[in-house]
C-alpha positions in Angstrom: -46.2 -154.0 -198.1 -42.9 -152.9 -196.5 -40.9 -154.9 -194.1 -38.8 -153.2 -191.4 -35.7 -155.2 -190.6 -33.8 -154.8 -187.3 -30.3 -155.7 -186.1 -30.9 -155.5 -182.4 -27.9 -155.0 -180.2 -27.4 -153.9 -176.6 -26.0 -150.4 -177.6 -27.6 -149.8 -181.0 -30.4 -151.0 -183.3 -29.7 -151.0 -187.0 -32.8 -150.4 -189.1 -33.6 -151.3 -192.7 -36.7 -151.3 -194.8 -37.8 -153.1 -197.9 -39.1 -151.4 -201.1 -42.8 -151.7 -201.7 -42.3 -154.8 -203.9 -40.2 -156.6 -201.4 -37.3 -156.9 -203.7 -34.6 -154.8 -202.1 -33.6 -153.7 -198.7 -32.3 -150.2 -197.8 -30.6 -149.2 -194.6 -32.4 -146.2 -193.1 -30.8 -145.6 -189.7 -29.2 -146.5 -186.4 -30.9 -146.0 -183.1 -28.5 -145.3 -180.2 -30.1 -147.1 -177.3 -31.2 -145.0 -174.3 -34.2 -146.6 -172.7 -37.2 -148.6 -173.7 -39.5 -145.5 -174.1 -37.1 -143.6 -176.3 -36.0 -146.6 -178.3 -39.6 -147.5 -179.0 -40.4 -143.9 -180.1 -37.6 -144.0 -182.6 -38.7 -147.4 -183.9 -42.3 -146.2 -184.2 -41.1 -143.2 -186.3 -39.4 -145.5 -188.7 -42.4 -147.9 -188.9 -44.8 -145.0 -189.5 -42.6 -143.2 -192.0 -42.1 -146.3 -194.1 -45.6 -147.7 -193.4 -44.1 -151.0 -192.3 -46.5 -153.9 -192.0 -44.1 -156.6 -190.8 -41.1 -156.6 -188.5 -38.1 -158.8 -189.3 -35.6 -159.3 -186.4 -32.2 -160.8 -186.9 -31.8 -163.8 -184.6 -28.2 -164.8 -183.6 -28.1 -168.5 -183.8 -24.9 -170.5 -183.0 -23.1 -172.1 -185.8 -24.8 -175.4 -184.7 -28.2 -173.7 -185.3 -29.0 -173.8 -181.6 -30.4 -170.7 -179.9 -28.3 -169.4 -177.0 -29.1 -166.9 -174.3 -28.5 -164.0 -176.7 -31.0 -165.3 -179.1 -33.6 -165.8 -176.3 -33.0 -162.2 -175.2 -33.5 -161.0 -178.8 -36.7 -163.0 -179.2 -38.1 -161.6 -176.0 -37.2 -158.0 -177.1 -38.6 -158.7 -180.6 -41.9 -159.8 -179.2 -42.1 -156.7 -177.1 -41.3 -154.4 -180.0 -43.7 -156.2 -182.4 -46.5 -156.1 -179.8 -45.9 -152.4 -179.1 -45.9 -151.4 -182.8 -48.7 -153.8 -183.7 -46.6 -155.5 -186.4 -46.3 -159.2 -187.3 -42.9 -160.4 -186.3 -40.5 -162.8 -188.1 -37.1 -163.9 -186.9 -34.4 -164.5 -189.4 -31.0 -166.0 -189.0 -28.4 -163.2 -188.8 -25.3 -165.4 -189.2 -22.3 -163.3 -189.9 -24.3 -160.2 -190.9 -22.0 -157.9 -188.9 -18.9 -159.6 -190.2 -20.3 -159.3 -193.8 -21.1 -155.6 -193.1 -17.6 -155.0 -191.8 -16.1 -156.6 -194.8 -18.2 -154.6 -197.2 -17.3 -151.4 -195.5 -13.6 -152.3 -195.4 -13.7 -153.0 -199.1 -15.3 -149.6 -199.6 -12.2 -148.2 -197.8 -14.4 -146.5 -195.2 -12.6 -145.2 -192.1 -13.0 -146.9 -188.8 -15.0 -144.0 -187.4 -17.4 -144.0 -190.2 -17.7 -147.8 -190.1 -18.8 -147.6 -186.4 -21.5 -145.1 -187.4 -23.1 -147.3 -190.1 -22.2 -150.9 -189.4 -25.5 -151.8 -187.7 -27.5 -150.2 -190.5 -25.6 -152.2 -193.0 -26.0 -155.4 -191.0 -29.8 -154.8 -190.8 -29.8 -154.3 -194.6 -27.9 -157.6 -195.1 -30.3 -159.5 -192.8 -33.4 -158.1 -194.5 -32.0 -158.7 -198.0 -31.3 -162.3 -197.1 -34.9 -162.7 -196.0 -36.2 -161.0 -199.2 -34.1 -163.3 -201.4 -35.1 -166.5 -199.5 -37.6 -169.1 -200.6 -39.5 -168.5 -197.3 -40.4 -165.0 -198.3 -41.2 -165.9 -201.9 -43.8 -168.5 -200.8 -45.9 -165.8 -199.0 
C-alpha cells in the first residue's frame, strides 16, 4: 500500500509517496498549477505510477488548531481530488512544513533558485513522513 502525500498550494502542488511498507516518504515532483483538468491529469499520473491507494493532504491549521478559510479551501479541493482519483483521503496537519523544508534546504546550502523549484516537494515529503511516523498511522 502506497500513500501519495500532497502539499496543495495555489500555484504548485508538491507530491510525495510512501514506500510499500509505509516507513519512509520520498518527494517525487512538483506540479505547476494550470487548470483543474491538467492538474488532475498530472496527479493521476503520479497516483498510477506509484500505485497509490490513499491520498494524504496537508491541512493548514492555525496555531490554535482552528481551521481557517485556507484550510476549508484545501479540504474542498482535497475531496475533489480524492473523488476524481478514487482514493481514500486523509487530512494531516501541515504546521510549519514549508518552514521546515526551507530550513533544511538552507542547511544544505541550496541556492534560492533551486529552493524555489523543490520546496513544495520537500514540504509534501515532510507532511507525509510526519503522518507515517504518527501513532494514527501505526494503528491502522
